[in-house]
C-alpha positions as a Markdown table, in Angstrom:
| # | Residue | x | y | z |
|---|---|---|---|---|
| 1 | Met | 16.3 | 27.5 | -44.8 |
| 2 | Arg | 12.7 | 26.1 | -44.7 |
| 3 | Asn | 10.7 | 23.9 | -47.3 |
| 4 | Cys | 8.6 | 24.8 | -49.5 |
| 5 | Val | 6.4 | 23.1 | -51.8 |
| 6 | Val | 4.6 | 24.8 | -54.7 |
| 7 | Glu | 1.4 | 23.3 | -55.6 |
| 8 | Asp | -1.3 | 24.8 | -58.4 |
| 9 | Ile | -4.8 | 24.6 | -57.3 |
| 10 | Gly | -8.0 | 25.3 | -59.6 |
| 11 | Trp | -11.0 | 26.7 | -58.6 |
| 12 | Cys | -14.8 | 25.3 | -59.5 |
| 13 | Ser | -17.6 | 27.5 | -59.9 |
| 14 | Pro | -20.6 | 27.4 | -57.5 |
| 15 | Asp | -23.9 | 26.0 | -59.4 |
| 16 | Val | -26.3 | 28.7 | -60.6 |
| 17 | Gly | -27.5 | 30.9 | -58.2 |
| 18 | Trp | -24.9 | 29.9 | -55.4 |
| 19 | Val | -21.9 | 31.7 | -54.5 |
| 20 | Arg | -18.7 | 30.6 | -53.4 |
| 21 | Leu | -16.8 | 31.9 | -50.3 |
| 22 | Asn | -12.8 | 31.3 | -50.1 |
| 23 | Thr | -11.2 | 32.8 | -46.9 |
| 24 | Asp | -7.6 | 32.5 | -45.4 |
| 25 | Gly | -6.3 | 34.0 | -41.9 |
| 26 | Thr | -2.9 | 34.1 | -39.9 |
| 27 | Val | -1.6 | 34.8 | -36.5 |
| 28 | Lys | 2.1 | 35.4 | -35.9 |
| 29 | Gly | 2.8 | 35.6 | -32.1 |
| 30 | Gly | -0.6 | 35.7 | -30.8 |
| 31 | Ile | -0.1 | 39.7 | -31.8 |
| 32 | Asn | -0.6 | 40.4 | -35.3 |
| 33 | Val | -3.0 | 39.1 | -37.5 |
| 34 | Gly | -4.6 | 39.1 | -40.6 |
| 35 | Cys | -7.5 | 37.8 | -42.5 |
| 36 | Gly | -9.0 | 38.0 | -46.0 |
| 37 | Gly | -11.6 | 36.4 | -48.5 |
| 38 | Val | -12.8 | 36.0 | -52.1 |
| 39 | Leu | -16.8 | 35.6 | -52.9 |
| 40 | Arg | -17.6 | 35.0 | -56.2 |
| 41 | Gly | -20.4 | 33.6 | -58.4 |
| 42 | Gly | -20.7 | 31.0 | -60.8 |
| 43 | His | -19.5 | 33.1 | -63.7 |
| 44 | Gly | -16.2 | 34.3 | -61.5 |
| 45 | Glu | -17.7 | 37.4 | -60.9 |
């Protein structure tokens, strides 16, 4: 069984007129890959 750490993180909005892009990706065994992202403006939209 692997040890696991759960950590709460917050989101800080960008300045007005800017957007923030959060991305993540994974590779398993060099064959299965995945990626995704979230783009948000200064009001969380």
